[in-house]
C-alpha positions in Angstrom: 94.7 61.1 118.5 92.6 64.6 117.9 93.4 66.9 114.7 92.3 70.4 114.4 91.9 72.1 111.1 91.7 75.9 110.3 91.8 78.4 107.6 91.7 81.8 108.0 92.4 84.4 105.0 96.3 84.3 104.5 97.0 81.6 107.0 96.0 77.5 106.5 97.6 74.7 108.6 96.5 71.7 110.9 97.3 71.0 114.0 97.0 67.0 115.5 97.8 65.8 119.4 97.4 67.0 122.3 96.9 70.8 123.0 95.9 71.3 119.6 93.5 74.1 120.6 95.8 75.7 122.3 98.5 76.1 119.6 96.0 77.8 117.7 95.5 80.7 120.1 97.4 83.9 118.8 98.0 82.9 115.1 98.6 86.0 113.0 95.9 86.2 110.5 96.1 88.9 107.4 93.8 89.5 104.3 94.9 91.6 101.3 92.7 93.5 98.8 94.0 94.9 95.8 91.7 98.4 94.8 91.8 100.1 91.3 91.8 104.0 91.8 88.1 105.5 92.1 89.6 108.7 90.8 92.1 110.4 89.5 93.1 113.6 87.5 95.8 115.9 86.5 96.1 119.6 87.8 97.6 121.9 84.5 100.0 124.8 86.0 99.5 128.2 83.7 95.6 127.1 82.6 93.5 126.8 85.7 90.4 126.2 83.4 92.3 122.7 82.1 92.1 119.7 83.4 91.6 115.3 82.3 88.8 113.5 84.8 88.0 110.9 82.5 91.6 110.4 80.3 93.6 107.9 79.5 96.6 109.8 81.5 97.7 111.9 84.3 100.7 113.9 84.4 103.6 114.8 87.3 106.9 117.1 87.0 107.8 119.7 85.0 107.2 120.3 81.1 109.0 121.4 77.9 107.2 124.8 78.5 108.6 124.8 82.2 104.8 124.4 83.2 104.2 122.1 86.4 101.9 119.2 86.3 100.5 117.3 89.4 98.5 113.8 89.9 95.5 112.9 92.1 94.7 109.3 93.5 92.1 108.5 95.4 90.5 104.9 96.3 87.8 103.6 97.9 88.5 101.6 101.0 84.9 100.6 101.6 86.1 96.8 101.1 88.5 96.8 104.1 86.3 95.9 107.6 85.4 99.0 109.9 88.3 98.3 112.7 91.0 96.5 110.7 94.6 97.0 111.5 95.9 98.4 108.0 99.9 95.9 108.1 101.3 97.0 104.3 100.1 99.3 101.7 101.8 99.6 97.8 100.7 101.5 95.1 101.2 100.3 91.3 101.5 102.3 88.7 102.4 101.8 84.8 104.8 105.0 83.5 103.8 105.0 79.9 105.7 108.2 78.0 108.7 110.3 79.1 111.4 112.3 77.7 113.6 113.0 80.8 116.0 110.9 83.3 115.0 109.0 86.6 113.6 111.4 89.3 112.1 110.9 92.2 108.2 110.5 92.4 106.7 111.7 95.6 103.3 111.5 97.6 101.9 113.5 99.5 98.2 113.1 101.5 95.5 115.6 100.3 93.8 117.3 102.6 90.6 118.5 100.9 88.1 116.9 98.4 88.5 117.4 95.3 87.1 116.1 91.8 87.1 113.8 88.8 84.8 115.3 86.1 83.8 114.6 82.4 86.9 116.6 80.7 88.5 114.3 78.1 92.2 115.7 76.9 92.8 114.5 73.1 96.1 113.4 71.5 99.0 112.5 74.3 96.8 114.5 76.7 99.7 116.7 78.2 97.7 120.1 77.5 94.3 118.8 79.2 90.9 119.4 78.2 88.2 122.3 79.1 87.1 121.4 82.8 84.1 120.4 83.2 82.0 120.7 86.6 83.4 119.2 89.3 86.6 118.7 88.0 90.1 119.5 89.6 92.2 122.0 88.0 95.4 124.0 89.2 93.1 126.6 91.0 90.0 124.3 91.7 89.8 121.6 93.7 85.9 121.7 92.0 85.4 123.8 89.4 84.1 125.6 88.8 83.0 126.7 92.3 85.0 125.6 95.2 88.9 126.7 95.0 91.7 125.4 96.3 93.3 127.8 99.1 96.3 126.9 98.0 96.7 126.8 93.9 98.1 123.6 93.0 96.2 121.7 95.7 96.2 121.4 99.2 98.7 118.6 100.6 101.2 118.0 103.3 104.4 118.9 102.6 106.2 116.0 103.8 105.7 113.1 101.7 104.3 109.8 102.5 106.5 108.0 100.0 109.0 108.3 97.5 110.2 106.4 94.4 112.7 106.5 91.7 110.8 106.7 88.1 113.3 106.4 84.9 111.7 104.7 82.0 108.8 103.3 80.7 107.5 100.5 83.1 105.7 99.5 86.1 106.4 101.4 90.0 105.7 100.7 93.3 105.3 103.0 96.6 105.2 101.5 100.0 106.0 102.9 102.9 105.2 103.5 106.7 103.8 107.1 105.7 101.4 105.1 103.6 100.1 102.5 105.2 99.4 105.1 108.5 97.6 107.5 105.5 95.1 104.4 104.8 94.9 103.7 108.4 93.9 106.8 108.6 91.0 107.0 105.9 89.6 103.8 107.4 88.7 105.3 110.6 87.8 108.8 109.4 86.7 107.9 105.6 85.0 111.2 105.1 89.1 112.1 105.6 90.0 110.3 102.5 91.1 112.5 100.3 93.9 110.5 98.5 97.2 111.4 97.5 98.7 114.0 95.2 101.7 113.0 92.9 104.5 115.4 92.5 107.7 114.6 90.1 110.6 117.0 89.4 109.5 120.1 89.3 112.9 122.2 89.4 114.0 121.2 86.1 112.1 121.3 82.9 111.6 118.2 80.5 110.7 116.1 83.8 107.3 115.2 83.1 106.2 111.7 83.3 103.0 110.5 82.1 101.0 107.5 84.1 97.9 105.7 82.9 94.4 106.1 84.9 91.6 104.0 85.5 90.2 105.0 82.6 92.8 103.4 80.5 92.1 100.9 77.7 94.7 98.5 79.3 93.3 97.0 82.1 96.7 95.8 84.0 98.2 99.2 83.3 95.4 101.0 85.6 96.5 102.4 89.0 96.4 99.7 91.4 96.5 99.9 95.6 97.5 96.4 97.7 96.5 96.8 101.1 97.2 93.8 103.3 95.3 94.0 107.3 94.2 92.4 109.9 90.7 92.2 110.2 88.7 93.0 113.4 
């Protein structure tokens, strides 16, 4: 009896007997990569010169002082082979501080390049720090040379994904919209500007704090798990 053995990334099997080669035809193959954020930042409404490029946290929602906060996240997809088909995407974030109840946090595709400069907020980081060259702020996508066309960021009105965020915990976003975003970025890397995150922007005291890629706790850094079929 003849046996044919094969292992392709997520699929491993042994086929024995007549027609073993034929049995292998059409077998699904898939691979998975886990990526840590390549860049992240916070835009602070009410102060066009504040940012938090290398801080440990980013923020979304509305603060006690009735000021909006919006987060920015981007991932480097270069480790995924060109021509791959993206089949699933999952974003995992650690929410480390809140005063408000559970609220929806939405992901929106960003439409223009933005920066992560050397700004580094102190204490709880909720007020940000003086923006440095290349930082994203409420008014600038690249401080202080390139403004957003619309203050608060250029992004799609329709959310790519939504998750309810309550108390301190890990939260996950996953949707066909996110999968489509990553597929588009893989096919056109120059368009990969990542996602903007919005919280409850209608009620005050709803701000949520998430850990960034610079956080000292490596396990809490933003991660994107991408499953794909290689070419």
